C-alpha positions as CSV (number, residue, x, y, z in Angstrom):
1,X,91.1,-68.3,11.7
2,X,92.4,-67.6,15.2
3,X,91.4,-64.3,16.7
4,X,93.2,-62.6,19.6
5,X,91.3,-60.1,21.6
6,X,93.3,-57.7,23.7
7,X,91.6,-56.3,26.8
8,X,92.8,-52.9,28.0
9,X,92.2,-51.2,31.3
10,X,93.4,-47.6,31.9
11,X,96.0,-47.8,29.1
12,X,97.4,-51.2,30.3
13,X,96.9,-54.7,28.9
14,X,94.6,-56.6,31.3
15,X,94.1,-59.8,29.3
16,X,94.5,-61.8,26.1
17,X,91.7,-64.0,24.8
18,X,92.6,-66.3,21.8
19,X,90.0,-68.4,20.1
20,X,89.6,-70.5,17.0
21,X,91.7,-72.8,14.8
22,X,94.1,-71.1,12.4
23,X,93.3,-73.5,9.5
24,X,96.8,-73.1,8.2
25,X,97.6,-76.8,8.1
26,X,96.3,-80.1,9.6
27,X,96.5,-80.6,13.3
28,X,100.0,-81.5,14.3
29,X,101.5,-79.7,11.4
30,X,100.1,-76.2,11.8
31,X,103.0,-73.8,12.4
32,X,100.7,-70.8,12.9
33,X,98.8,-72.6,15.6
34,X,102.0,-73.7,17.2
35,X,103.4,-70.1,17.2
36,X,100.2,-68.6,18.7
37,X,100.0,-71.4,21.4
38,X,103.6,-71.0,22.5
39,X,103.2,-67.2,22.7
40,X,100.2,-67.5,24.9
41,X,101.8,-70.2,27.1
42,X,105.0,-68.2,27.4
43,X,103.0,-65.2,28.5
44,X,101.3,-67.1,31.3
45,X,104.5,-68.8,32.4
46,X,106.6,-65.6,32.3
47,X,104.0,-63.7,34.3
48,X,104.5,-66.3,37.0
49,X,108.2,-67.1,36.8
50,X,109.5,-63.6,35.9
51,X,107.0,-61.2,37.4
52,X,105.9,-63.4,40.3
53,X,102.2,-63.0,39.4
54,X,99.8,-65.9,39.2
55,X,97.6,-65.0,36.1
56,X,94.2,-66.4,35.7
57,X,94.3,-68.9,32.8
58,X,91.3,-70.4,31.1
59,X,91.6,-73.1,28.4
60,X,89.0,-74.7,26.3
61,X,90.1,-77.5,24.0
62,X,87.0,-77.8,21.9
63,X,86.6,-74.2,21.0
64,X,90.4,-73.7,20.8
65,X,90.3,-71.1,23.6
66,X,93.0,-69.6,25.8
67,X,92.6,-66.6,28.0
68,X,95.3,-65.0,30.1
69,X,94.1,-62.4,32.6
70,X,96.2,-60.4,35.1
71,X,94.9,-60.5,38.7
72,X,93.2,-57.4,40.0
73,X,94.9,-55.0,42.4
74,X,98.4,-55.3,41.1
75,X,100.8,-52.4,41.7
76,X,104.5,-51.6,41.9
77,X,107.3,-53.5,40.2
78,X,105.2,-56.6,39.6
79,X,102.6,-54.6,37.6
80,X,105.3,-52.9,35.6
81,X,107.1,-56.2,34.8
82,X,103.7,-57.7,33.9
83,X,103.1,-54.9,31.3
84,X,106.5,-55.5,29.8
85,X,105.7,-59.2,29.4
86,X,102.2,-58.5,28.0
87,X,103.4,-55.9,25.5
88,X,106.3,-58.1,24.4
89,X,103.9,-61.0,23.8
90,X,101.5,-58.6,22.0
91,X,104.4,-57.7,19.7
92,X,104.9,-61.4,18.9
93,X,101.2,-61.8,18.1
94,X,101.3,-58.7,15.9
95,X,104.3,-60.2,14.0
96,X,102.3,-63.4,13.6
97,X,99.3,-61.6,12.3
98,X,101.4,-59.7,9.8
99,X,103.0,-62.9,8.5
100,X,99.8,-64.9,8.4
101,X,96.9,-62.5,8.0
102,X,94.5,-65.1,6.6
103,X,95.0,-67.3,9.6
104,X,95.6,-65.0,12.7
105,X,94.0,-61.7,13.5
106,X,94.0,-59.3,16.4
107,X,91.1,-57.2,17.7
108,X,92.7,-54.5,19.8
């Protein structure tokens, strides 16, 4: 099972931490893993390319870990755009969790 933990700070999403293998199918054929991975990667990429923010990204292949954290001290339009991106990606994760509850869960 893959677990997504959402880190909140003052009512705003500060980070996503995703860990574990979904176990839906063998590696290379796991559509749940692929969906979760692309959501996390899209989040990190959109923060940089759309919001102009360089997120802190941590990856760990062995433990199937990906963490995306917003930098401290953000304000203004970039911070607002970052929240739109983070909340949009969270909705995608929620949809994935509802479709595959035995393989993907969210701790919010």
